[in-house]
VOTORGU-333373 format. One line per field, with one value per atom (N, C-alpha, C, O, CB): residue number from 1; residue in three letters; atom name; x, y, z. Coordinates in steps of 0.1 Angstrom, whole numbers. Glycine has a CB too. Example, Ala and Ser with C-alpha at 12.3 -4.5 7.8 and 13.67 -1.06 7.14 Angstrom:
% VOTORGU-333373
i c(1,1,1,1,1,2,2,2,2,2)
aa c(ALA,ALA,ALA,ALA,ALA,SER,SER,SER,SER,SER)
at c(N,CA,C,O,CB,N,CA,C,O,CB)
xx c(132,123,132,142,113,128,137,129,134,141)
yy c(-57,-45,-33,-33,-45,-22,-11,0,11,-6)
zz c(78,78,78,85,90,71,71,79,80,57)
***
This chain:
% VOTORGU-333373
i c(1,1,1,1,1,2,2,2,2,2,3,3,3,3,3,4,4,4,4,4,5,5,5,5,5,6,6,6,6,6,7,7,7,7,7,8,8,8,8,8,9,9,9,9,9,10,10,10,10,10,11,11,11,11,11,12,12,12,12,12,13,13,13,13,13,14,14,14,14,14,15,15,15,15,15,16,16,16,16,16,17,17,17,17,17,18,18,18,18,18,19,19,19,19,19,20,20,20,20,20,21,21,21,21,21,22,22,22,22,22,23,23,23,23,23,24,24,24,24,24,25,25,25,25,25,26,26,26,26,26,27,27,27,27,27,28,28,28,28,28,29,29,29,29,29,30,30,30,30,30,31,31,31,31,31,32,32,32,32,32,33,33,33,33,33,34,34,34,34,34,35,35,35,35,35,36,36,36,36,36,37,37,37,37,37,38,38,38,38,38,39,39,39,39,39,40,40,40,40,40,41,41,41,41,41,42,42,42,42,42,43,43,43,43,43,44,44,44,44,44,45,45,45,45,45,46,46,46,46,46,47,47,47,47,47,48,48,48,48,48,49,49,49,49,49,50,50,50,50,50,51,51,51,51,51,52,52,52,52,52,53,53,53,53,53,54,54,54,54,54,55,55,55,55,55,56,56,56,56,56,57,57,57,57,57,58,58,58,58,58,59,59,59,59,59,60,60,60,60,60,61,61,61,61,61,62,62,62,62,62,63,63,63,63,63,64,64,64,64,64,65,65,65,65,65,66,66,66,66,66,67,67,67,67,67,68,68,68,68,68,69,69,69,69,69,70,70,70,70,70,71,71,71,71,71,72,72,72,72,72,73,73,73,73,73,74,74,74,74,74,75,75,75,75,75,76,76,76,76,76,77,77,77,77,77,78,78,78,78,78,79,79,79,79,79,80,80,80,80,80,81,81,81,81,81,82,82,82,82,82,83,83,83,83,83,84,84,84,84,84,85,85,85,85,85,86,86,86,86,86,87,87,87,87,87,88,88,88,88,88,89,89,89,89,89,90,90,90,90,90,91,91,91,91,91,92,92,92,92,92,93,93,93,93,93,94,94,94,94,94,95,95,95,95,95,96,96,96,96,96,97,97,97,97,97,98,98,98,98,98,99,99,99,99,99,100,100,100,100,100,101,101,101,101,101,102,102,102,102,102,103,103,103,103,103,104,104,104,104,104,105,105,105,105,105,106,106,106,106,106,107,107,107,107,107,108,108,108,108,108,109,109,109,109,109,110,110,110,110,110,111,111,111,111,111,112,112,112,112,112,113,113,113,113,113,114,114,114,114,114,115,115,115,115,115,116,116,116,116,116,117,117,117,117,117,118,118,118,118,118,119,119,119,119,119,120,120,120,120,120,121,121,121,121,121,122,122,122,122,122,123,123,123,123,123,124,124,124,124,124,125,125,125,125,125,126,126,126,126,126)
aa c(UNK,UNK,UNK,UNK,UNK,UNK,UNK,UNK,UNK,UNK,UNK,UNK,UNK,UNK,UNK,UNK,UNK,UNK,UNK,UNK,UNK,UNK,UNK,UNK,UNK,UNK,UNK,UNK,UNK,UNK,UNK,UNK,UNK,UNK,UNK,UNK,UNK,UNK,UNK,UNK,UNK,UNK,UNK,UNK,UNK,UNK,UNK,UNK,UNK,UNK,UNK,UNK,UNK,UNK,UNK,UNK,UNK,UNK,UNK,UNK,UNK,UNK,UNK,UNK,UNK,UNK,UNK,UNK,UNK,UNK,UNK,UNK,UNK,UNK,UNK,UNK,UNK,UNK,UNK,UNK,UNK,UNK,UNK,UNK,UNK,UNK,UNK,UNK,UNK,UNK,UNK,UNK,UNK,UNK,UNK,UNK,UNK,UNK,UNK,UNK,UNK,UNK,UNK,UNK,UNK,UNK,UNK,UNK,UNK,UNK,UNK,UNK,UNK,UNK,UNK,UNK,UNK,UNK,UNK,UNK,UNK,UNK,UNK,UNK,UNK,UNK,UNK,UNK,UNK,UNK,UNK,UNK,UNK,UNK,UNK,UNK,UNK,UNK,UNK,UNK,UNK,UNK,UNK,UNK,UNK,UNK,UNK,UNK,UNK,UNK,UNK,UNK,UNK,UNK,UNK,UNK,UNK,UNK,UNK,UNK,UNK,UNK,UNK,UNK,UNK,UNK,UNK,UNK,UNK,UNK,UNK,UNK,UNK,UNK,UNK,UNK,UNK,UNK,UNK,UNK,UNK,UNK,UNK,UNK,UNK,UNK,UNK,UNK,UNK,UNK,UNK,UNK,UNK,UNK,UNK,UNK,UNK,UNK,UNK,UNK,UNK,UNK,UNK,UNK,UNK,UNK,UNK,UNK,UNK,UNK,UNK,UNK,UNK,UNK,UNK,UNK,UNK,UNK,UNK,UNK,UNK,UNK,UNK,UNK,UNK,UNK,UNK,UNK,UNK,UNK,UNK,UNK,UNK,UNK,UNK,UNK,UNK,UNK,UNK,UNK,UNK,UNK,UNK,UNK,UNK,UNK,UNK,UNK,UNK,UNK,UNK,UNK,UNK,UNK,UNK,UNK,UNK,UNK,UNK,UNK,UNK,UNK,UNK,UNK,UNK,UNK,UNK,UNK,UNK,UNK,UNK,UNK,UNK,UNK,UNK,UNK,UNK,UNK,UNK,UNK,UNK,UNK,UNK,UNK,UNK,UNK,UNK,UNK,UNK,UNK,UNK,UNK,UNK,UNK,UNK,UNK,UNK,UNK,UNK,UNK,UNK,UNK,UNK,UNK,UNK,UNK,UNK,UNK,UNK,UNK,UNK,UNK,UNK,UNK,UNK,UNK,UNK,UNK,UNK,UNK,UNK,UNK,UNK,UNK,UNK,UNK,UNK,UNK,UNK,UNK,UNK,UNK,UNK,UNK,UNK,UNK,UNK,UNK,UNK,UNK,UNK,UNK,UNK,UNK,UNK,UNK,UNK,UNK,UNK,UNK,UNK,UNK,UNK,UNK,UNK,UNK,UNK,UNK,UNK,UNK,UNK,UNK,UNK,UNK,UNK,UNK,UNK,UNK,UNK,UNK,UNK,UNK,UNK,UNK,UNK,UNK,UNK,UNK,UNK,UNK,UNK,UNK,UNK,UNK,UNK,UNK,UNK,UNK,UNK,UNK,UNK,UNK,UNK,UNK,UNK,UNK,UNK,UNK,UNK,UNK,UNK,UNK,UNK,UNK,UNK,UNK,UNK,UNK,UNK,UNK,UNK,UNK,UNK,UNK,UNK,UNK,UNK,UNK,UNK,UNK,UNK,UNK,UNK,UNK,UNK,UNK,UNK,UNK,UNK,UNK,UNK,UNK,UNK,UNK,UNK,UNK,UNK,UNK,UNK,UNK,UNK,UNK,UNK,UNK,UNK,UNK,UNK,UNK,UNK,UNK,UNK,UNK,UNK,UNK,UNK,UNK,UNK,UNK,UNK,UNK,UNK,UNK,UNK,UNK,UNK,UNK,UNK,UNK,UNK,UNK,UNK,UNK,UNK,UNK,UNK,UNK,UNK,UNK,UNK,UNK,UNK,UNK,UNK,UNK,UNK,UNK,UNK,UNK,UNK,UNK,UNK,UNK,UNK,UNK,UNK,UNK,UNK,UNK,UNK,UNK,UNK,UNK,UNK,UNK,UNK,UNK,UNK,UNK,UNK,UNK,UNK,UNK,UNK,UNK,UNK,UNK,UNK,UNK,UNK,UNK,UNK,UNK,UNK,UNK,UNK,UNK,UNK,UNK,UNK,UNK,UNK,UNK,UNK,UNK,UNK,UNK,UNK,UNK,UNK,UNK,UNK,UNK,UNK,UNK,UNK,UNK,UNK,UNK,UNK,UNK,UNK,UNK,UNK,UNK,UNK,UNK,UNK,UNK,UNK,UNK,UNK,UNK,UNK,UNK,UNK,UNK,UNK,UNK,UNK,UNK,UNK,UNK,UNK,UNK,UNK,UNK,UNK,UNK,UNK,UNK,UNK,UNK,UNK,UNK,UNK,UNK,UNK,UNK,UNK,UNK,UNK,UNK,UNK,UNK,UNK,UNK,UNK,UNK,UNK,UNK,UNK,UNK,UNK,UNK,UNK,UNK,UNK,UNK,UNK,UNK,UNK,UNK,UNK,UNK,UNK,UNK,UNK,UNK,UNK,UNK,UNK,UNK,UNK,UNK,UNK,UNK,UNK,UNK,UNK,UNK)
at c(N,CA,C,O,CB,N,CA,C,O,CB,N,CA,C,O,CB,N,CA,C,O,CB,N,CA,C,O,CB,N,CA,C,O,CB,N,CA,C,O,CB,N,CA,C,O,CB,N,CA,C,O,CB,N,CA,C,O,CB,N,CA,C,O,CB,N,CA,C,O,CB,N,CA,C,O,CB,N,CA,C,O,CB,N,CA,C,O,CB,N,CA,C,O,CB,N,CA,C,O,CB,N,CA,C,O,CB,N,CA,C,O,CB,N,CA,C,O,CB,N,CA,C,O,CB,N,CA,C,O,CB,N,CA,C,O,CB,N,CA,C,O,CB,N,CA,C,O,CB,N,CA,C,O,CB,N,CA,C,O,CB,N,CA,C,O,CB,N,CA,C,O,CB,N,CA,C,O,CB,N,CA,C,O,CB,N,CA,C,O,CB,N,CA,C,O,CB,N,CA,C,O,CB,N,CA,C,O,CB,N,CA,C,O,CB,N,CA,C,O,CB,N,CA,C,O,CB,N,CA,C,O,CB,N,CA,C,O,CB,N,CA,C,O,CB,N,CA,C,O,CB,N,CA,C,O,CB,N,CA,C,O,CB,N,CA,C,O,CB,N,CA,C,O,CB,N,CA,C,O,CB,N,CA,C,O,CB,N,CA,C,O,CB,N,CA,C,O,CB,N,CA,C,O,CB,N,CA,C,O,CB,N,CA,C,O,CB,N,CA,C,O,CB,N,CA,C,O,CB,N,CA,C,O,CB,N,CA,C,O,CB,N,CA,C,O,CB,N,CA,C,O,CB,N,CA,C,O,CB,N,CA,C,O,CB,N,CA,C,O,CB,N,CA,C,O,CB,N,CA,C,O,CB,N,CA,C,O,CB,N,CA,C,O,CB,N,CA,C,O,CB,N,CA,C,O,CB,N,CA,C,O,CB,N,CA,C,O,CB,N,CA,C,O,CB,N,CA,C,O,CB,N,CA,C,O,CB,N,CA,C,O,CB,N,CA,C,O,CB,N,CA,C,O,CB,N,CA,C,O,CB,N,CA,C,O,CB,N,CA,C,O,CB,N,CA,C,O,CB,N,CA,C,O,CB,N,CA,C,O,CB,N,CA,C,O,CB,N,CA,C,O,CB,N,CA,C,O,CB,N,CA,C,O,CB,N,CA,C,O,CB,N,CA,C,O,CB,N,CA,C,O,CB,N,CA,C,O,CB,N,CA,C,O,CB,N,CA,C,O,CB,N,CA,C,O,CB,N,CA,C,O,CB,N,CA,C,O,CB,N,CA,C,O,CB,N,CA,C,O,CB,N,CA,C,O,CB,N,CA,C,O,CB,N,CA,C,O,CB,N,CA,C,O,CB,N,CA,C,O,CB,N,CA,C,O,CB,N,CA,C,O,CB,N,CA,C,O,CB,N,CA,C,O,CB,N,CA,C,O,CB,N,CA,C,O,CB,N,CA,C,O,CB,N,CA,C,O,CB,N,CA,C,O,CB,N,CA,C,O,CB,N,CA,C,O,CB,N,CA,C,O,CB,N,CA,C,O,CB,N,CA,C,O,CB,N,CA,C,O,CB,N,CA,C,O,CB,N,CA,C,O,CB,N,CA,C,O,CB,N,CA,C,O,CB,N,CA,C,O,CB,N,CA,C,O,CB,N,CA,C,O,CB,N,CA,C,O,CB,N,CA,C,O,CB)
xx c(1776,1767,1753,1750,1771,1744,1731,1723,1725,1726,1714,1705,1690,1687,1709,1682,1669,1659,1658,1665,1653,1643,1629,1626,1644,1621,1607,1598,1603,1608,1586,1576,1568,1560,1582,1570,1562,1548,1545,1570,1540,1525,1518,1523,1519,1504,1494,1489,1485,1482,1490,1485,1478,1480,1497,1468,1461,1471,1479,1446,1467,1473,1471,1460,1469,1482,1482,1485,1486,1469,1487,1489,1504,1512,1484,1508,1522,1526,1517,1524,1540,1545,1559,1566,1545,1563,1576,1585,1581,1577,1595,1604,1615,1620,1609,1619,1631,1640,1636,1627,1653,1663,1672,1679,1670,1672,1683,1694,1694,1678,1706,1719,1728,1728,1727,1735,1744,1756,1756,1737,1767,1778,1789,1800,1772,1786,1797,1795,1785,1797,1805,1804,1795,1799,1819,1782,1772,1775,1773,1760,1781,1784,1795,1798,1789,1800,1812,1808,1815,1824,1795,1790,1779,1769,1786,1779,1768,1757,1761,1771,1745,1735,1726,1725,1727,1718,1711,1697,1696,1720,1687,1675,1674,1677,1661,1670,1669,1656,1651,1681,1649,1637,1637,1644,1624,1628,1628,1613,1606,1635,1607,1593,1591,1601,1588,1579,1577,1582,1577,1563,1590,1594,1605,1608,1582,1610,1619,1633,1634,1613,1643,1656,1656,1645,1666,1668,1669,1670,1678,1681,1663,1662,1667,1662,1647,1679,1684,1673,1669,1698,1669,1659,1665,1661,1646,1674,1679,1692,1695,1668,1699,1712,1713,1708,1724,1721,1724,1739,1744,1715,1745,1759,1759,1749,1766,1773,1774,1769,1763,1789,1769,1765,1751,1746,1775,1744,1730,1730,1720,1720,1741,1740,1737,1733,1754,1738,1734,1725,1728,1748,1715,1706,1705,1706,1691,1702,1700,1688,1685,1713,1680,1669,1668,1672,1657,1663,1659,1647,1639,1656,1646,1636,1622,1612,1638,1622,1609,1602,1590,1610,1611,1607,1609,1604,1615,1616,1619,1607,1598,1627,1609,1597,1586,1576,1592,1587,1578,1583,1577,1573,1597,1603,1614,1620,1608,1616,1626,1635,1630,1621,1648,1657,1663,1664,1669,1665,1671,1678,1676,1659,1686,1695,1697,1696,1709,1698,1701,1714,1714,1689,1725,1738,1739,1745,1750,1734,1734,1727,1730,1727,1716,1709,1712,1705,1693,1720,1723,1710,1708,1730,1702,1690,1689,1695,1679,1684,1680,1665,1658,1687,1660,1647,1643,1650,1643,1631,1626,1611,1603,1627,1609,1595,1589,1593,1593,1579,1573,1558,1549,1574,1556,1544,1538,1546,1545,1525,1519,1523,1528,1525,1521,1525,1517,1505,1525,1523,1517,1518,1526,1524,1508,1508,1523,1528,1497,1530,1543,1554,1565,1547,1550,1560,1558,1566,1557,1551,1548,1561,1565,1535,1567,1581,1586,1580,1592,1596,1603,1614,1622,1609,1615,1624,1635,1633,1616,1648,1660,1668,1667,1669,1675,1685,1699,1701,1683,1708,1721,1732,1730,1722,1744,1754,1763,1762,1762,1773,1782,1793,1795,1788,1800,1810,1821,1827,1814,1824,1834,1832,1825,1848,1839,1837,1841,1850,1845,1833,1834,1835,1842,1847,1828,1828,1819,1806,1825,1825,1816,1810,1816,1825,1797,1791,1777,1773,1796,1769,1755,1744,1733,1752,1748,1738,1739,1744,1738,1733,1733,1747,1756,1723,1750,1763,1773,1785,1769,1768,1776,1774,1780,1772,1765,1761,1765,1765,1743,1767,1769,1757,1748,1778,1756,1744,1748,1739,1742,1759,1762,1753,1751,1776,1747,1738,1724,1716,1744,1721,1707,1698,1701,1705,1687,1678,1667,1670,1672,1655,1644,1637,1628,1636,1641,1635,1621,1616,1634,1615,1601,1592,1595,1601,1580,1571,1562,1556,1562,1562,1553,1543,1547,1561,1529,1521,1511,1504,1516,1511,1501,1490,1492,1509,1479,1467,1455,1454,1468,1444,1431,1423,1411,1425)
yy c(914,910,913,925,916,904,907,900,889,903,909,902,907,918,907,896,900,894,882,894,903,899,899,908,909,889,887,881,878,877,880,874,883,878,864,896,905,906,901,919,913,915,922,927,903,922,927,916,906,932,917,907,915,927,898,907,912,911,902,904,920,918,904,899,927,898,885,874,862,882,879,869,866,870,875,858,854,855,856,839,857,858,852,853,873,846,842,850,850,827,856,864,855,847,877,856,850,860,871,840,856,864,855,846,872,859,850,858,869,846,851,859,852,840,859,861,857,865,876,857,862,870,869,876,883,862,861,847,841,873,843,830,831,835,825,828,829,823,828,825,811,802,809,804,787,819,825,839,845,829,841,855,854,846,864,860,862,870,878,869,867,874,881,879,865,891,900,904,904,913,906,912,926,928,904,936,950,955,950,959,965,969,985,990,961,992,1006,1009,1006,1013,1014,1018,1031,1038,1019,1035,1048,1060,1062,1049,1068,1079,1077,1086,1086,1065,1062,1057,1056,1052,1055,1049,1036,1029,1052,1030,1015,1008,1012,1012,998,991,976,968,991,973,959,950,955,958,939,931,917,911,931,912,898,894,900,888,885,880,865,859,888,860,845,843,850,837,834,832,822,817,825,819,813,798,794,812,791,778,777,766,771,788,789,782,776,782,783,777,788,784,771,800,811,821,825,817,825,836,846,844,830,858,870,878,879,879,885,892,906,907,883,916,928,925,916,940,932,931,932,926,941,940,943,931,930,954,922,910,897,887,909,897,884,877,882,886,863,854,855,848,857,862,864,860,854,877,864,862,851,850,875,844,834,834,832,821,837,837,823,815,846,820,807,809,819,795,800,800,786,776,807,786,773,776,783,769,772,776,769,775,771,757,750,757,755,736,764,772,787,796,769,791,807,814,824,813,809,816,820,812,807,830,834,836,839,849,834,833,841,842,818,846,853,849,853,870,840,836,845,846,823,853,862,859,857,874,858,855,865,873,844,865,874,889,897,871,891,904,915,913,905,926,939,950,950,943,959,971,978,983,983,978,984,976,980,986,964,956,961,956,940,970,975,982,992,984,979,984,977,968,980,983,976,968,974,987,954,946,942,939,934,943,941,928,925,956,923,913,918,925,897,915,920,910,901,932,912,903,911,923,898,904,910,919,917,900,928,936,929,934,946,917,909,894,891,914,885,871,868,873,863,859,854,866,865,845,876,887,884,884,900,882,879,892,900,871,894,907,905,901,920,907,902,913,910,895,926,936,946,944,942,958,970,974,974,982,979,983,971,974,990,959,948,944,935,936,951,945,957,969,941,952,959,962,954,953,975,979,974,976,994,969,965,955,944,960,956,947,946,938,934,956,957,959,966,969,952,954,965,975,942,963,971,968,976,971,957,953,947,947,965,942,936,943,944,920,948,956,946,937,966,949,941,951,961,934,950,958,950,941,966,956,948,958,968,943,953,962,954,944,974,959,952,960,956,950)
zz c(687,698,696,694,710,696,696,707,710,683,713,724,721,723,739,717,712,723,725,697,729,739,733,725,751,737,732,743,754,720,740,749,758,766,757,756,764,757,747,766,764,761,771,782,758,769,779,787,782,773,800,810,821,823,817,827,838,851,852,839,861,873,879,878,883,885,889,878,882,894,866,855,854,862,842,844,842,827,818,846,826,812,813,823,807,801,801,790,778,798,793,784,780,788,789,767,762,757,755,751,755,750,742,747,760,729,721,719,714,707,723,722,711,709,737,706,695,694,699,681,687,685,697,696,684,706,717,724,723,728,730,738,750,761,743,748,758,770,781,754,770,782,791,802,777,786,794,802,809,784,799,804,814,812,793,825,833,825,817,847,829,821,831,843,812,824,833,827,815,836,835,829,836,848,833,827,831,826,816,826,833,827,830,839,833,821,821,821,811,809,832,833,826,825,847,822,816,824,836,813,819,825,836,844,830,837,847,842,829,856,850,846,844,844,856,842,840,854,863,831,856,869,865,857,876,873,873,880,891,879,875,883,885,895,875,876,879,872,862,874,878,872,874,883,879,866,867,863,854,857,869,867,854,848,880,850,837,838,828,833,849,850,855,858,858,857,862,877,881,851,884,897,908,919,901,904,913,905,893,920,912,907,917,929,903,912,920,915,903,920,926,922,930,942,923,923,931,940,937,921,950,960,954,958,971,944,938,930,928,928,927,918,925,921,906,937,944,948,953,956,945,948,938,940,961,928,917,904,896,915,902,889,891,901,883,881,879,867,856,880,869,857,854,863,861,842,838,824,817,837,821,809,803,810,812,791,783,775,765,773,780,773,760,750,782,760,746,734,722,747,738,728,730,723,729,738,739,742,736,727,751,755,769,778,752,772,786,787,777,790,799,802,815,825,803,814,828,829,821,828,839,841,851,862,847,847,856,861,852,849,874,879,888,892,885,891,901,896,904,915,883,879,884,887,864,886,891,881,872,904,883,874,873,863,879,885,885,879,879,899,873,866,850,842,867,847,835,829,836,836,818,815,802,797,827,797,786,792,800,776,788,795,785,773,800,789,781,789,801,781,779,785,781,772,778,790,789,793,802,796,788,792,801,802,780,809,817,810,798,825,817,811,806,797,821,810,804,808,817,807,801,804,818,824,796,824,838,848,857,839,846,854,866,864,847,878,890,895,902,902,891,895,893,882,886,904,903,902,900,915,905,905,895,884,917,898,889,887,896,895,874,871,866,863,884,865,861,846,841,870,840,826,816,819,826,804,792,785,784,783,779,770,756,747,771,753,739,734,740,737,722,716,720,716,718,729,732,720,711,742,720,710,713,720,705,709,712,725,729,701,732,743,739,728,753,750,748,759,771,749,754,764,771,766,756,784,794,799,805,806,797,803,811,807,793,824,833,837,843,846,832,834,832,825,823,840,839,830,827,853)
***
């Protein structure tokens, strides 16, 4: 299992970024997918989930109405479109898969840490 997040960078408050996650080594279309982040000195925070067919999405209150999760099952890719970024969004961002295939679970505690890469750094600063 490999999950490689990319697309992070330095952005000013109010700006936008699109994160990508390339997945391999497992049947991507059978797994719910998640975005998680870790701010400096803090624990992991679940921020978004998407079901296998992309028909349902879920967001933490901290990012709701600003972030949009999506997926391309044909390409085994997961995305996170982030807009109206705030300094408190500064963190390392990771993508993760569900604990098992077709696992109906939308929030924290639903994802596996297997295959996480180095994450992608998002820094929001003026």
